[in-house]
N, C-alpha and C positions, 0 to 999 in steps of 0.2 A: 524740313521745309520742302514742299512739293515743287515740281517744275513750274506749275501754273503760278504759284506764289512768286517765283523769282522773275516772272515776266512783267510784274506790275512796275510802273514808272517809279523811280527813286525820287522822293520829295526832298527839297532843301529846307532844313530847319536852322534856326539860330544855333550857335555853338552849344549853349547851355541846354538845349533840348535834344541834341543829336544822340545822346546816349540812350534816350528812351524810344527813339524811332523804331527799332525792331520790335518793341513791345506794344506800341500803340495800335488800337484797331483802326481799320481803314477810315471809318467815319470820323474818328477823332483827329487823324492826320489831315483829312480834308478840311475839317473845321479850323485846324491850326494854320493851314496854308492858304486858305481862301474859301470862297463860297462853294457850297455843295449843291448838287441838284436834288439831293434828298431833303425833305422838310425837317430842319433841325435848328431851332431857335437858340441853341446853346453852343458855345465855343469853348475850346480848351484855352484858358488863360495861361500864358507862360509864367506869369507871376514874377517875383524878383529873381535876379540872377543868382546862381549857386553861390557866387562870391558874397552875396548879401545874406545868405542863410548858412550858419555855421555847419549844419549837418545836411544841407541840401534839401531840407524839408521832407525827406522821405522817412521810411521806417527802418532804414538800415538795409544792407544788401544792395545789389545793383552797383555797377561800376561805370562811372562816366567815361564816355569816349569823346574826347574833345577834338578828335581828328588828328592830333599831333602828338599827344602824350601817350605813353605806353598804356595798353589796355589789357588788364589781367584776364579778361574773358576770352581773348583771342588765342587760338591754338594753331596747329599746323595746317598745311594745305589739305584740301579735300575736294571731292566731287559730289559726295552725298553724305547723308547723316550717318551711315553705317561706319564711316571712317573716323568718327569724332568721339569715341568713348575715351574719356580721360581718367577713368577708374576713380573719380571723385563722386561719391553717391549723391551729394546734395547739389550737383550742377545739372542743368538741363543742357544736353549736348546736341548741337545741330550744325549743319554745314551752311554757312552764309555764302551762297554761290555768287553773290554780287562781288565778293572779294576773294572767292575760292579759298576761304579760311574757315576752320572750325571756330565756333563760338560756344563757350562754356559759361552759361548764365547762372549765377548763384541763386539758389532758392532757399531762403531762410526757413520756409515752412517745412522743408524736408528735414530740418535739424531739430525741430521741437521735440522735447522729451516728455511732455505732458506734466512737467513740474512747474508750478507757477512761481514759487519763491526763489528759484535760482535764475530767474530772468529769462529773456528771450534769446535763444541761441542764434548764432549767425553762421552763414556759409561763406567761406573764403575760397575763391576759385582754385587756388593752388594748394590749399591746406585742408579743405573739407570743413566739417562742422567745428565751431569754436564755442566755448561756453559764453553765455551772456553775463551781463553784470547783475549780481543778485539784487533783488528788490530792496531798496533802501526805505526803511520805515521810520527812522528817527525823526521826531518832531522837536528835538532840542529841549524838551521839558523833563527835568529830573524827576518830576512827580508822576510820570507815566511810564509804564512798561510797554515798550513798542515791540511789536512782533509781526512777522509775516505768517498768516494762517493759511496753510495749504488747502484745507477743506473748503474755505470760503473764497479763496483767491483774492484776499484783501489784507491790508495792514490794519492792525488794531492798536489803539492807544488807551490802555486801561490804567486807571489811577493806581498808584503803587499800593500793593497789598501783599507784603512779603510773607505774612503768615497764612494767607489764603482763607481768612475767616469771613470774607465778604465785606469788611469795613476798611476803607482806604486809610492810609497813614495819616495820623493827626497832624503831622508836620506839613501836610499838603492841603488838607481841607479842614474847615472849621468843624469842631465837634467830631473829629475822626477818631481813629484807633490810637489810644494813648500808649500802647505797647504792641507795635507791629511785628514783634518777634514771637509773640505768644498767641496762638489761635484761641486760647480760652479767655482772652481779654478783648473786649470790644463794646462799643456803645449799644450794640444789638443784644448783648447778653445780660442776664440778671446778675446783681451783686450776690456773691456767695458769702455766707456768714462765716466768720471766725477763721479766715485764711490769710488775713493781713494783706490783701491785694485789692486794688481798685479795679474790680472785674468789669464794671460797666462804664468806666472812664468819666465819672461825674465829679471827680476830684475828692471824693470821700471814700473811706475804707470801712467796710463792715457796717454800713449805716442801717438804720431801721428799714424794715421791709425787705431785707436781704433774704435770699433763698437758701434753704438747707437741703442737701440731697437726701433722698429716700433710698433705702436698700443699697447703700454704698459700701457696706462692710459685711464681713461674715456674720457679725452679731446682729444684723438687721436685715435679713433676707425677706423677699416677698415669698410667702408660703403658698405653694401650689400642691394641694393634697388630693386633687381630683382632676380628671381630664376636663378640658374646656378651654375657653378663650380668656386671656388675661392681658393686662396692659402694665408695663413697667416703664419708668421715665428716667432718662439719663441726665436731666437738667441739674446743673451744679455738681455733678458727680466728678470725682477725681479718677485718675488711672491707677488702680490698686493691684490688678491681677495679671498673671501671665498665663499664656496658653500657646499651643502650637499654631494657632491661627488667630488673626486679629484684623482690624481695619488697616487699610493701606496707609492712611495719613496718621502716623503714630504721634506726632506732636499734638494733634487734635483729639487723640483717643481719650475716651472716658468709659467707665464700666460700672455696672450695678450687678447685684446677685440675687438669685431666687433659690429657694429650697424646694426641690421636687421630692415630695414625700410619698413613698410607695407603701401600700398596706402590707402587713405580714401575710405571707402566703407563698404560693408557687411563683417562679420567675415570670416576668412579663417584659415586653419591649416597650420603650418609651420613645415616641417620635415627637420632636419639637420643631416647630417652624416659627421663626422670628421675622417680622416684616416691618418696614418703615415706608414712609412716603417719599423717600429719596436719599437720606443719609446712608452711608456705608454701615453695614451691620455684620457681626459675627457672634457665634455662640459656642460655648464649650461646656460639656458635662463632665464632672469630676467625682471621685470617690470621697475626697476630703477637701474642704474649703481651705484655700491658702497653700495647698501642696500640689504644684504642677505635675509632680511625678505620678499622681493618681488619676490623670486625665483619662477618661473613657472614650470620648470622641469629640471632635471639633469641626465646625462647619463655617466656611467663609461665605462672602456675599456673592450673590448672583442677581442679574437684572430680571425683574418679573415681566412677563409678557403683558400684564395689565398695568404696568407702571410701578415705579418704586423699586426697592431691593428686598431681598430675602435671603435667609440662611436656613438650612434644614439639616437636622442630625437624627440618628436613630441609635439609641442605646439598647443593646440586645441582651436578653436573659438576665434582667436585673431584679433584685429583691432578696428578702431574707424570710424563710418559712417561719421563723420564730418571732420576729418583731418587725415593726415598721422601720423603713430605711429612708433617711433624708440624704439626698444627693445635691450638691451645689451646682447651679447653672450660672455661668458667667455670661453676661450680655454686654457686648462691646458696641460702641457707635462712635462716629467722628463728629457728632454735633449734639446739642441739647435737643432731644427728640423723644416723643413717645415711641415705644417699641411694642408691637402687638404680637403676643405669643399664642400659638395654638398648640396645645398639649394633648397627646393621645396616648392612652395605655392600651397596648395591643397584645394579642396572643404571641408568644415568643416564636420567632423564626430565626433559624441559623443564618449566618452570613452565606450568601449564595456561593455555591461551589463551581458554577459554570463560568469561571473567570478566564479560562484559556480555551484554545481550540481543542485541546485534548480532553477537556471536561465539559464540552458543549452538551446542552440538553437536547434531546430529540424533539422535532416539531411534528405535530399532527396536522395535516393539510386541512384548511378550512376552519380550524378551531383557534380562537384567540388565546394568546398567552401574555402574561403580564410581567414586566420587568421593573423592579423597584430600584431606581438609580440614585442612591444616596451615598453609599460607601463603596461602590464598585471601583476597582483599580483600572488603570489604562494599560492594556496588554497588547493591543494590535494597532497598527498604523492605519488611520482612516483619513482619506483625502478631504472629507467634508468636515473634519475637525470638531468633534464633540468636546464640550467643556467638562463633562462628567467622564467617569470611567465607563466601561461597556461590559455587557454580559453576552455570552456566546451560545448559539443554538445551531442545530444542524438538521439536514434532511437529505434523503436519497431519492434520486429519480431512476426508476427502472427502465425508462425509455425517454426519448426527447419530449420536452413539454414547454409550453409557455409558462412563465412564472411571474406572479405578482406578489410583492411583499408590501402589505398595507400597514401603516402605523400612525398612531395619534397619541397625544398626551391625555391621560385620564383626568388629572387635576388641573391642567392648563398652566402649570408653572414653568414648563420649558418644552420647546418643540423637539420632536424626536430626531435622531440621526441614525440612519440605517445603512449598513454596509453588507452587500452580498459578496461572498468570498468563495474561492474554490476549495478543493479538498485539502490542500496544504495549509491554507488559511492564515498563517501567523504573520507573514511578511507583507509589507506594503504592496509589493507587486502581485500578491495573491488576491487583491481586491478586484472584483469584476466591475462593480459600480457602487456608488453610494448616493444618498440623497439626504438633505437637511431641509425640512420644511414643516409648517404647521400640520399639514396632512401629507404623509409620505405615500407615494406609490412607486416603488422600484420595480421596473418591468424588464424582462428579457424574453426575446423571441427564441423559441426552440433550443432551450438549454440541453446539451447532450446528456445522456444517462451518466450518472455518477453521484458523488457526494458533494454537498455544498454547505456553506456555513452562513449564518446571519449574525452579525454583531449589532447589538442594540445599545446606543448611547443617547445622549440628549444635550441640549444647550444649557440646561440647569437641572438640579435635582427634581425628579418627577417620577411618575409611574407611567410607563409606556405600554399601550396595548398594541400587539402585533399579530397579524394574521397572514399566513402564506397560502396562496391559492394557486393551483396548477390547472392549465387548460390544454386542449389539443395544440400541437405545435403549428406555428405559422412562420413563413419566411419573411425576413425583413424586406421593406420596400427598397427600390433602387437607390433612393436618396439618403439611406440611413448610414452609408459608409462613404468614405472618400474615393475608394476604388470603384470605378464605373459610375461615378456620380453624374446625374443628368445635368445638362447645361442650364445656366440661368441666363435669361435674355437681358443684356445691358439696358439700363434706363427704363425698365418695365417692372412694376411692382408685382411680386409673386406672393400669393396666399399659401401659407404652409400650415396644414393641419397636422399637429404633432400627437394626436391621439394614438395610443398603442405604439408609440415610438420608444426607443431605448437610448441609453447613453453609450455611443460608440466612439466618439472622437474625444481624445484625452489631451487637449491642448492646455488645460489649466485655467481657462478664462472663467468658467463657472462650473466647478466640479459637481458632478451628480445631475446636471441638467440633461434632459433628452435633447436630441439634436437631429438636424437634417443637413446634408452636404450637397453642394452644387458646384459644378465646374465652371470656371470663368477663363476664357481664352482671350489673351491680349495680343493682337497682331503687331502692335507697336508699343513703345513705352507710353504708359497711360497714367492719368490721375484717377484713382479709384476712391469713391465715397460710398460706404455701406450704411444704409439707414434701415433700422428694424423697429417696427411697432409691436408692442407686447400687450397682452390682455391685462385688464385692471387686476391688481392684487398679485401679479406674477413677478418673478425675476427672470430676466433674459440675458442673452449675450449674442453678439455677432462678431465674427472673426474673418480675417483674410489669412489664408494659410498656403504653404507649399503643398503640392499634390499628395504627398504621402500622409500628412496629418498624423504622423506617428507619435510625436511627443511635443512638448512646449517649444522645442527649438525650431519646429516647422512653422510656428505661428508668427506672422508678420506684424499684425496689429489686431487689437480686439477692444471691445467696450462691453461692460456688463453692468447690471443694476436693475432697479425697479422703476426708474424714470423713463417713460416712453415719450418720444422715440429715442432709441439708442442709435448712436452713429459714430463711425470711425473712418478716417480717411488716410490715404497714403499717396504722396506725390511721387511721380516719376517711377512707377513700378515697371521693371523691365518687361519686354515682350516675353510671353510664355504662358504656361498653363498653371492655374491656381484653383483654390477651393474657397468657396464662401460657406461658412458654417453658421446656421441659425439655431439658437438654443432657447429652451424654456424650462425653468425649474419644475413647473407644475404640469408640463405637457399640454399647455393651452395653445390655441392658434396664434400665429404671428404673421406679420407681413414683412417681407424683406425686399429691398431694392439695391441693386449694384449699379450706381451711377459711374459711367466710364467715359472718358474723353482722352484724346491724344494729348500728351504732355506738351505744354508750351511754357516758356519762361514766365514767371510772375510779372504782372504789370504793376510797376511801381507808381504810386499815386502821390506825387510830391505836393500837389496843390489841392484842387477841387474843394476850395474852402467856402464857396458861396455859389449863388445861382449863376453868376457870370463865369464860374470856373468848372461847371459840371463836366465830369468825365463820363462819356458815354460807354456803356457796356455793350459789346457785340450781342446780337440777339441769340447767339449760341452760348453765351456765358463766358466764363473765364476765371482766372485766379488773380486776386488783387492784394496789394500790400501797401500799407500807409502808416501814418503816425499822426494822431490827433493832437499830440502835445504841442505841435507847431501851428495848429489851426486856431481859429477864433470860435467863440460860442455864439452861434447864429440862430439856432432853432430849438424850440421846446419839443418835448416828446410826451405822449400820453402815458407811457409806462415808466417815466422817470420818477425818482423819489421827490415828494412834495417839499415845499419850503425852501427850495434853492433859488438862485438868482435867475433873472430873465435870460433865456437862451440856454440854461443848463450847462452842460459840459462842452468843451471844445469839440467841434464836429467837422466832418467832411461829407461831400455830397456826390453821389454817382447817379447816372441816369440810365434807364432801360426802356427802350421803345419796342413794343410788341405788336406785330402785324396780325397775329392770330392768338387765340386763346392758348395759354401755355401753363404747364406746371413749372414753378420756379422754386428751386431749392437754394437757400442762402445759409451758409454755414461759416461762422467766425471762429471755428476751432483753432487753438494754438495762439490766439491773441493774448497780449500781455497785460490786460487790465480787465475790469468789470465792464464788459461791453453792453451797449444798447443799440439795437438795430431797428430802425423805424422805416416802414415802406409807405410812401405817399403817392397819391394818384394825381396826375396833371390834368389838363395840359400845362397850366401855368406853374412855374417854380415858386415855392418848394412843394406845391401840391397840398392835397388834403389827406390826412392819415387814413389808410385803409383799415377797416375794422379787423381786429384780432391780428394785426400785422406789426405789432411792436413787441420786441423780445429782449429781455435782459438776460445776460449770461453770467452766472455766478460761478466762482471756482473754475473747475475744469470744463463745466458745461457752458461754454460760451454761446452767444446768441445764435439761435437756429430758427428758421422759418421754412415751412413747406406750404406754399401757396398755389392756388389755381387762379390765375389772373386773366382777365379779359383783355382784348386788344387795347392799346393806348400807351400813353407816356407815363412812366413811373420814376420816382426819385427815391434813392436809397440813402437814408441819413445814417452815417456811421458816427455813433455818439458813445457816451459813457454814463453809467449810473452815478448819480450824486456827485457830479463834476469830475468823475474819474476820466483819465485820458492816457494815451500811450500807443505803442505799436500794435497794429492789428493786421489780421489776414481775413480775407473774404473769398469763399469759394462759391461761385454762382453757376448753377446748373439750370439750363432751360431745355425742357423736353416736352413732348406731347403729353397732354393730360390723360 
C-alpha cells in the first residue's frame, strides 16, 4: 500500500461489511456509504447479514474482521510492505498503515493445482494451501455410474454397463442387457447359433436367423494366396487363439483366422496391415495353426491418422523353394466388426541392423533415406516419446554448419518422431533436441564440427522419409536463449517470428518445440498472466520461468496445446527477474503478451446477485472471487445450452465503466465448475449482449475473453453452462488497445 493510499479517509461500514473494506474499490465504497459525484446508477447492496448466510455468500477464503473478534489476517507491527512477509506463499502481504499492522490476505487462486476433480483448494492465513473438497458426483441412482471426468471438468452419470458393451444393464432399462457381465451378450448383438446362449437378449436361444461365424477355426480359414485387399469379419466369432499380443479388452476378444499361402520358390517378405473403423485390432502370423510356440510376428493396435485403428506386421524371408507354404494369420478384435486386410508379398529384406548408436547407418547430405518402422526395437531415450522403436543414423560435420533434419511419413499411417543426438548418442542426456509432428523440421544453428546421430521413430508403424541438409552457419538471435534474453514490455502484445529458430529451452512444457525467451522484470510482487496466440494447425506453449531456464525445476507455470489462445497465470509472483518462453512445435509465428500488475488481495464478491447489487470493477481491473451456488438465476446467455429453464444457471453481475477505448482481458482460470462468462453493453442493466463476447469454459479451459471495448458501461455476467454453478475466479485486465 502506498503512502497516497493511506491518506484516503476511512469510511464507516456496518459490521458485516467491515471485513471487505480493504478489498473494495473506491467507487464501490462510495456507493455503499452515500452518493458519489461520479455518475453511477448502481450501488453495492449489503444483502443479508452474514449470520443469515451459512457460508457468508462468498467463494470461501477471506476472513471477516468484525472489529472485536480475532482476525487471522493480521500480523505484527509494520511501517511498510517490506516488513510483512509471512512466508506463506498463498497470502498477499501488505502493511495496513491505518493500524500499523501487517495484513496477510488469503488468496485461494494462488493454491489452485489445475485439477478439477479434487475440488477448489483453499488458502488459510496461518497454514497455507489446504486441499479442497473433492467434487461429489453421486446422484443417488444405483443404475448410474457417477464419475468426475477431469478432461471435461464435469460429472457424468452413465447408465450402468458393467461389461462395457454399450448396452445398459437390463435391470435398469427396459430391453437392456440381459447379462451385463458378458460383453458378448447384448440386444445390439446377433444371436449366435448353437452356443446355448441368449446372445441378443430376446428371451430365445439359438433361434432361427442366428449367425454362424466364418473363419473361426483352423479348419475354416480365409484363404489368401495372392497379394491384395481382403475383408474378414469377426461377427459371432469366439475367442480361440493365443498370441503374444491381443486386444486390450480381453473379455470382449474374438478372433478369426486366415491362411496366407506363399507360392513355392525363393523366400519373400509378407507385410500385412489390418484396419478397422474403430474397434481395437491385433494380428499374429504363425508357422502352425493352434501352436503359439510357432509365432513369427505379432502386431498390436495403433490409432490411424485418418481415423480408426490398425495393426501392421512384416514376416521376413518366408517360403519353401519346393512347395507352397500356408501360414495361419490370427485376426483379433474387441467387437463384431469387418477387418480390412492389405497383404503385400515383397522382396526379402533383413531385419535392420542400425538399431543402436554403434550400428548407425551413415547419412548422405541432401539425399532422402527411408526407415521402415514395423519391428524396430526401442534402444535410446527420446523426449518426444515415439510409440514405435527407432532406427539410428549418423553424420559428420567437418566444420560448423546449420543443420535441418526434415522428415515425413510415406504412407500416412503415423507421424515421424526425430531425435538429433550427439556423438555419445545412447543416453537421454545425449539428445540435443527432438520433434514429433506430421512434418518434422529439426533445426540447429551452427552445430560445431563433430559426429552426430539421428534417431528415427514414429507414432505408429509407418515408413519415414528423412533428409538431412546442411547450410552455412548462422548465429542464434538474442531471444533464442534465456541468457541475455531481451525484455518483453508488460501489457503489450509482441509478435514473434519463429522461422529458423531452434529448441534451446528444456523446461518440458512442449518437448521439441522451437522457442524464444524474453526477460520480465517485476519491481514488486505481481500478478502475471501470459497469453499466447498460435497459428492454425500448430501446437504451442507459453511458460513463466526462473532466469536460468536450465531444467523443469525452473518452470513456474506453463500451458501447452493446439487451442489458441494459450494462457497461464500466477498470482503474487515475488519481485525479481523472470523469463517468458514462447514455443511453437512447427516454428510458426506466435503472439505473446505478459499482462502484469501489482498484486492486491482478491476482492471477495459475496452478493452482486442482481442489477441492484452490481459490484463495480475499477477501470484498471482487478482479481475477483465469488460463488454462484448462493445466487439466483436471473439472466439468460446466448452461449448457454438450449432447453434449460428461464434464467439458466445461478449468476452474479459485475460492472465495468470505461472512459476510453480499452483492451479488456477476462480470465476465469481456476474456477470450480463449467463457467459461462457473458459481457453486456449498457447503459441500462443488464444491458445487451456484446457480439462474440459470450464464452463457455470446459474442463481446465475456463471462460476467457480478449475484447476491445469502446467507452461505456458494461456488465459482466458470471454464469454457468447448463445450470452449473460453484466457486469462481475472475482476472480482469484493462490495458490500452
